[in-house]
N, C-alpha and C positions, 0 to 999 in steps of 0.2 A: 459594980461587983460581978454581975452576970457576964459582962464582957470579958473581964479578966479570966474568970473560970472557963468561959467558952474559948478564949484564945489558948489557954493551957491545954485543953482538951484537943484542940485542933493540932497544936504542936505535938502533942503526945501521939495523936493518931498518925500524923504524917511521919514522925519518927519510927513508929511500929511498922508502917507500911514500907518505908525505906529500908529498915533492918530486915524486913521480910525478903524483899526482892534481893538484897545482898546475899542473904543465906542461901536463897534459891539459886542464884547465879554461880555459886560454888558447886551446885549439883548438876546444873543443866544450862543449856544456851538460852538466850533471851527469847528466841522465837519458839521455844518449847514451854515457856512460862505463861500461864493463864492468869487471868484477874482472880479466878476462884483460888488458884494455888496461893496468890499473895494474900488474899482475904482470909483463907484459912490459917495461914502461918501467923498473920498479924492479928487475928482474932477481931476483925472488922467486917461489916457487911459490904456487899458489892456496891450498894448505894453510896456509902461513905467513900469507898475508893473513887467512884465516878464523880463524886462532888469535888475531888481534887485533880484527878488525871484521867486522860482518855483511854489509855491502854498501858501495858507493861513498857512499851517503847517510850511512851510519853513520860512515864515515871523516871526511867533511866535517863532520858534526855534532860529532865528537870534537874536531876541530881548532878549530871554532868555540867549543866549550865551554872548551877549554884557553886560548884567547885571552881569552874573557870572564872567566874566573876570575883570570887575571893582571891584568887591568884592574881588577876589583873588589877585588883585593888592595891595589892602590895606593890606591883610594878608601878602603877600610876602614882603612888605615894612617894616613890623614890625617883629623884631627878636622874636623868640618864648619865650624867657625869659622876653621880655618886653610887652607881651599881656597885655593890660590894658583896662581901661575904655575908653581911646582915640580911640582904635581900634574898640571897640563896638560902640562908638559914631559915628565914621566915616561911619560904615556900616549902622547904623540906619539912619543917615542923607541921605545916598544914597538911602535907602529904602523910606524915606519920599519924596525925590525929584522924585522918580519913582513910587509913590504910586498906581497909576492906574494899572501899569504893575505888581508890586509886589502883589497887592491885588488878581489879576488874577492868577499869578504863585503861590502864597503861600496859597491862600484860595479857589480858585475856579478851579485850574488846575487838569486835569485828572489824571496824574500819578506822578506828583511832581518830575520829574527828577532834577529840580534845587534844591530842598530841599534835595533830596538824595545826590547830589554833595557837597552841603554845609555841610550836617551832616558828610560826609566822611572826608572833610577837617578839620572841627572842632574837630571831634573825634581824628583824627591823631596828630593835634597840641596840643590839651588838654591832650592826653595820654602822649605825650613826657613831658609835664609840670608836670602832676600829678603822673606819675609812679615813680618819685624820692621819693615821700612821702608815697606811699601805694603799696600794693602788686599788681600785674598786674591784677588779677581777679577783685579785688575791684575797681581799677582804671577804668577798662572798664565799669563797672556798673555806677560808679560815673559820669564819663564823658558822657555817654549816657543819664543819668538823667538830668544833668545840660543842655546839648545841646538840649535835647527834650523840656525841660522846657523853655529855651530861645526862641525856635521856636514857642512854644505855645503862649508865651507872645506876640511875634511879630505878629502872625496870629490875636490874639484878638485885638491887637492894630490896625491892618489894617481893620479888620472887623468892628470896631467901628469908622472908618475914622480918625484915628490918633488924638484923643483929647488931648493926651499929647505930649510934645516936646520929641525929641530923648534923650535929657538929662535926662528928667523925667523917660523915659523908662530904661535907664541905671541904674538909682537909684532903680527902681522897680526890675530889673533883679538881681542886687547885693543884695538887701534885701530878695528877694525870695530864692536866691540860698543858702543863709545862713540857711534857714529854722528856723528862730528864730523869734517867735511871737513878741518879743520886737522890733526887727529890722523892721518887717512888719508894726507894729503900728507906729513907728517912721517915716517910709517912707510915710505912708498914711497921718500923720500929716504935714509932711514937703510939701507934694504936695498940701495940701489944702490951 
């Protein structure tokens, strides 16, 4: 029984610490945030913070890694030949559920390590799928174009505080990726 209560407390404490840094990151840069700032906002003592994290950078890196592993799990659970709207929808729903963190990591982050990792995974997966249809050099350009466009759409979505649902963003990405004005017009009409 004590173990369960202890686990709940740890989960609650970590959530309070994570929420605290997200709030602080809306106000200032990571290098300006101290452990004391985080602890005051989370209402925990410094010893509690240090029991879980080394410093604010370690905390943010841990949060980034957790999100990345959730995204990779979705990708790993989907066979390459079955990548579809459902995979994209799952990832977009995860982004929506973690909007504060994603907004910081995708839009405000210093070096975008997470984006670099995601681009690398998407490039590899998409290259495997597209290379059967096109030459290798064309496939590389095509995949980078599509992945870059998807990321730009997600960043814009986050910057605008997610006015569309994840399903609507899937429709927008699919329409934009075809680069056909008729599809874009139809998607816009569908969303209105």
